[in-house]
N, C-alpha and C positions, 0 to 999 in steps of 0.2 A: 623648443617649448621655453617660453620666458616662467622667473618664479612664480608668479602672482596664479598665471594658468595651473603651472605644474600643482599647485596647493588648493585650490580649488577643486580639481579633479579631483585629490584625495581624499579632499572632506567630506566629497560628492559618494567618494565610491566605502568610504568608513558608514557613511548615513544610509546607506543600501544595504546594505551588509546584514544579515538578520539575527544571528547567530554568531558570538567570538569564542573562541574556547584560548585556555591556556593550558598547557602540559607540563607536569610537573611531580615530583615525588612524592609519595604518600607522606612523608614528613614534612613537607611545605604544605599538606593538603590539611593536617592536624591543623599548625599554627593559623591558615589561611581562618580556619573553619572556629578555633578557638578566641581567636582577637578580632574574627569577624573584619579583617582587612587585608588587603592585598596590597605589597610593597611593589613603588618604583622606585630607581633606581638615577642617579644624577648621570647625565649624558655622558658627562665625561669619565664614568665608575665602569660603562656597558662593557669597556675590549674592543670597543672598532674603532680604531685608530685611522681611518682611513673615512670614517663618518664624523670624528672630533675635526679633524682636517678643515669642514669646511663651518663648521660653526663658530658664530662672530663670539669674540674674547667676551661681548658682555655676558651673555646667555650662556656660555658653557658649566659656570657653575651655578645657575639659578635653574637651569628647565631639567625634569624629571619625566623617566617613561616607561610605561608597563606595557608589555609585549603582548599581543594574540594572535592568533590566526584564524580563518573560516570554515574551518572543518573538524571533524575527531576522528578520521581514520586516517590521518598521513601516516603514511609508515616510516619516512625519514623523519619527520620531526618526533615521533612517538620513539624514534631511537636516537636521536639526539638532543631530548629533553624531558623525556618522560621513562630514561633509564630501563630502556624495552620495554618489556612487558612488565616489569615492579612497578611502572609510573601510574598515573593517573591524568585523565583530560577533564579539565573544568569547563564547565558550558555556562558563560555568563548570560548567556540568551544577549536581549538587544540593548544595548548600552548607550541611555542619553546621556552625556558627557555634562548636558545641563543641571544634570539632577545629581551630580556626585559630589561626593564630601573626602577631604582629604585634610591628613593630619599629621602632628609629627610623632617622634615615639613616646612622647608622655601624653598623647593624646589629645595636646593642644590642636584645634581646628582652626584652618588657615585658610580665613576670608576673602572677597575679592576687593582688590584696592580699588577704591573711585577716584579717589584723588588724595595727591600728595600731601602729603604734612611737611610744613618746611622747617616746622621747629621741633619733628622729630631727630634726634642725630644718636639714636642707640641702632647696632648691631651686632650686635653679640649672642641675644640671644632668636631661636626662631619664631619667638611672637614679635617679634620685629618683622617679620616680613608676612606680607599677604599674598594672592593670586593674581599674577597679572593677565593668565589667560591659561582657558583648556580647552584641548583637541582631540578628537578624535580623528586620526591619518592612519591612509592605506599607503605603506611602503611602497614607493613607486622606485626602480631602480635604474641606477644608470651606472655602467663605468667610466672610470678614470681614466681620460688619455694618456695622462703623463706616465699613470703607473703601466699601462696596458702598451706604452709605445714599445717597449722591447722587452721579455719574457728574463727571469732575473734566475739564473739557472741554481743558486743557491738558497734561493727560496723554496723553488720547485721542488729540489732535492730535499729540504728539510720536511715537506706536507708528504710527499712520497714515503719518508722513513718517520714518520706519525701514523701508528692505527686508532689510538684512541683517541677519539674528538676530545677528550676532556684536559689529555696533555698538552691542547696546541697550544694555552696560552695568552687565547684573544686574536691569536692570529689566522682561526680558520674561515674568517670575515672577508680575508684577503682576496682580491679579485684575480689575483695568480691561480685559485683552485681551478677557472676555468681550461686554463693551459694543461693543467694534469688530473681534467675528470674529476676531478672530486666532488662526493655523492651531495654535500651538502650546499648545493646552490639557493641563494636567495631568493629564486624564484619559485623553488618548492615547496618555500614555505607559508609562502602568501602573508607576508608579516602586514599585520595592524598595531596600531600605537594611542594608545593614551597619554600625552604629552600636558605637562603642569608647567609653567615657567611662573617662578616664584619673583616678588619684587621688594623693595625696602619697602616699609612703611614713611619713611624719611627719603630723601634726597638719595638716587639709586647710583649718584657718583660723588666723590670728592676731588682736590686736586690738595696733591700736596708738594715738598721741597724734592719728593722724587718721582713724579710725575703723577697721573691718574689713577684711582683704583678705583673699582667696581663691588661693591658692596652685596658680596653673597653670606645667604646661612649655612654657617659651618656644620652640616648635615649630607650625609652622602644617600639617605633614602627618606621617603616621602610615602603616608600609607593611606591607599584611597579605601572608604568604608563599602564592604560588602554585606549585603541583605541576602541571608541565607535560606529567605523563601523564592528568590530569586535565580538560585543555580540549581545544577544537578551536573554527577558525575559519570563519566566515562569510563569503566575500565575492561581489560581484556579478560577472558574467562581463565585463560591460563595462569594468570596474576599471582604468584608465588602464595601473596597477602592478600586475596579473593575477599575470604569469610571478614579477615580482622577487618578490611575497610570497610566492606558492607553495612557491618555491626556498628561502627564508627559513624557511618553516616545514617543509620537508621535512627541514633540516638537525638541525629537535630533533625532529623524530618526530612534529610536531604534524598533526593531521586539521584537513584543509581542506576546507570543501564550499563546492563554486561556485553560485550561487543564479541565477537568471533573474530579470528584471525581470516 
C-alpha cells in the first residue's frame, strides 16, 4: 500500500469515529479543566524511537501530536495510561479538526500560514511560526522488517525483566514486544492522533557555511483549546478519588459517568 492511500485511509477512519477518548490521571484532568487546554507533544519527544526513524528531518522538530482512542472501556489502556483504577477517561466527543485552535504556553494562538513572507527573518520566538497543517489520523501499524528480521535476545531479556510499564523508558513500543507476548500491543490501544505541523512565517530553511538549517520553534509542547461544554468524564466506581473527582467536575458543570469493572 502506498503512502497516499495509507494516509487517506487513516484520515477517513478518524473522520468516521464518533467519539475520541483520552486516558490520564486526575492531576492532569485538573490541569486540562483549569486551563481549558490539552497538551500536544513534539513528535521527537514522545519516546517512540521506531516512529521517529521514519520522520523526515524537516518535520521532526515541527510536528506535534495528541493521542486518543475510540473507547472508554479498554482495560489495557486503563492500566497503562490511567493508573489502573485511580485515573480517568476524558470523552472529547466527535472532533472536527478544522475548528480546533492551538496555543503556546503563553496563550499565543498559532494561525494558519497562507503565504510565506520572504522578508520575515525572525525564528527565535513561537510567534514567528504558524500552522502548516492540522490532521486527524487513525494510527495504522506496520512492523519494521529490518528490526523484526531476527529476535534480539538482549532486548527480550530487558522486557521480561521489567514489570512496571512506567519503568520502560520509552521502549515499551518496540516491535520486539511481539516475541515476548507483551500485554501492551499497538493494535490493542486503537490509537488516533491529532497532528499539528508548524512552519516559520518566513523561509522554512536557510543555507549556511555548515549546510542547511531547518528553522523550528524551540518548544516541546503546544496546546489545543478545549470546550468544557463538549467533554464528559468516565471514572471507575472503585476509584479511591471518586467523590473528589465528581465534586471537582460538577464545579465546572462537566458530566461524570461512573462505570463498573
